[in-house]
Steps between C-alpha positions, in 0.01 A plus 500: 500500500314281257688183405505415131477155358858369449436372146397845374792698646874497448767481772452859614120495498436676170213340310631289212259661253646845577852362467411338166348825368808697604732247334295491179476879491880522506525258206236673290619558145788253516354288221445798273856622553641154434294467184616843379864404557448174312340689209791745486754217502316324219482826302875553530567139402269535202670822389845339534385197301354724229826694467693172484260361240529812286880482513497131410255565215719774353807274514312210342355724231844641412656151486213368285528793258875445472452130425230574243729752332785246497276232350359743240842614385639149442 
């Protein structure tokens, strides 16, 4: 049996380059999935903030109109 150089193999004799390829192949797409999840979270946060802003705007508008009416009638 041919002996492999110890720096290029792991503990069980598998070449490190093959081990690295196998490990990287299993992690393929992880960054894309993480980015997609982050985009979805940001979209939901943005939608929630927009709904909150719209509600706040309506309340502020109603209060402002009431105050203007009060001032105009005095």
